[in-house]
N, C-alpha and C positions, 0 to 999 in steps of 0.2 A: 783515133780507136776509130770512128768509121769506114775506114778507108785499111786498115787491117782484113793479113787475107782469112782467109774462110780454110775446116781442114774438107778435108778433100773427098776421107772419109766416114764425110759423116752423110756422104750421098748417095751412098751403096748400100744393101742391104745386105742381110747377113748368108755368109753363103752355106744353101745346105748342104749336104749333108750325105752320105752316102748310102749310114748306117739311119738318118732324118727319120724317121713315124713317119708314111705314108696318114693323113686326112683327109679323103677324097666327100667325106661327106661335110668337113665343114668347110670344104676347100669349094665345094656347095654353095653352099650358102652364103660365100662369101664374098664372089665372086656374080649370084642374084642381085647381093646388094648392091650390084657394082652398075642397076638400073634407077638407083636412089638418091637422092644430091650428097650422104654423107652414110658408115661402117661407119660402128666405133665397135670393138673389138676389144673386152675389158674382161683382165679374169689376174689371179694373184704372178707375183718373180714362177718365173722359171716354166712355167705350163703352157712356153711356145706360142707365143701371140708373134713374137719376129719374124718365127720358121716360116710359124701357116704365112703372111706374108710375106717373105721371097715367097711364095710356092705362087702368091701370085701373078707377081713379074714375066712367071710365064703362061703363064695361064687367062689371064686376060687380053681378051679380047680388045684394049686402047695402050696408048705407050701411059707407064709406070711413073711415075716420079719418088723418089723415097727423102724423108725427111728425118736421120736419124735424130731426136735433140736431147739438149744436154741443161746443163741449169744454169750456166746460162744466157738461158734465153728464156728467160724469165725478163732481160733487159726487154720492150719493146722492141724497137730498129735492129737491133743485132735481131731478132726471132723471122722477123721480116728481110734483114736479110736475104739468112739463111731458105728462105721459106721462097724469094726470088730465084732467091739460086736454084736451086730446087726442080722448078718450072721452066728453065732456061735451062736446063740437061738436055732437054725434051726440045722446046724451041728456041732457040741461043739467041736464033735475031730479030724477039721477041720481045718486052715485057722493061724495052733500053730505058721507059723515059719514068718510070716505074724506081728502076738499076742504078741512075742519075739520079737523084732525088738519094733516095738514099748514101750517097756517095758524099750529095754533100758539105761543106762541116756543118751548117748549121740548122742540116736533114726541119722536113716538117715538122707535124705534130704525126704523128701515128695509125690518126682516122685517117686520115688528104691523104697520106699515106699508099694508107688499105682500102682508097676509092681513087686515086692512081691504078691501081693493082687491077681493081676491078673490074676499073673502067678495058682499059684492054686486055682480060683474059675475058674478056662478050670477044673480044676483036677475032680468038684464037678460031681458029675453022679449026680443027681435027678433036675430036672430044680425047681430053688425057683424066688421070685416077693422080691423087696425093694421097701420101703414103708416110700422114705424120707417127712416129713410131718410139713411145717413150711420153705418151704429153704428158702426163704426169711429174714430171720433171721441170715443169715449164709452169709455177707455181705462180703469177702475177696475174693480177686482173684487170688489168689492162690487156695482155697480150692473149688474155681467154675475152676479150669484148671483139679487138681486133675476131678473133674465129667468129666471136661471132653476129657478125656485121661479114664476115666470106657469107657463112654458109647461110644467111639471111639471103643475102643479096648477088646468089652465087651459080656462073651462070649455066647454062644446060650445059654447054659444054668440058664441066671442072665436078667428079665424079669425089668426093676426101672419104679417110680412109684411115683410122683414128688407134690408133692401141694404144694403152694408158691400161696402171693395173691399179683404179677411183673411175667410177661411173665419172 
């Protein structure tokens, strides 16, 4: 199951519609937050979280990796496969050891995979932004713990932006 293909469309932000309402004040606040480790965008459904974050793609001073989360990401190794693949879209030749670990028939525990990912992220030269959209769909304590591990050990070259319907 670990070798099953990933759905490529989950790595694309929603298209900005021509009639989308510009939100310069919110975009400015979002850009200011990129100097920190984490920016959390929390609002109910339909409030424009994904649209605001899609505007970030062109406004960000750094490359942005996008991952739209889904209910199946409650499985920790599945979540990690998508997380690594999203980042590899910006740096295809990197994170190879982590990617290989996730392809093993008997992959190591998720915490070990995250440790390897953190080590490989620490070796990156350029600053990257990772957007996790619809985080509320990953209702799993292990996934939450993996994200906490990522945040606690986040290298200075990565900024995390999370959109969710709940804090």
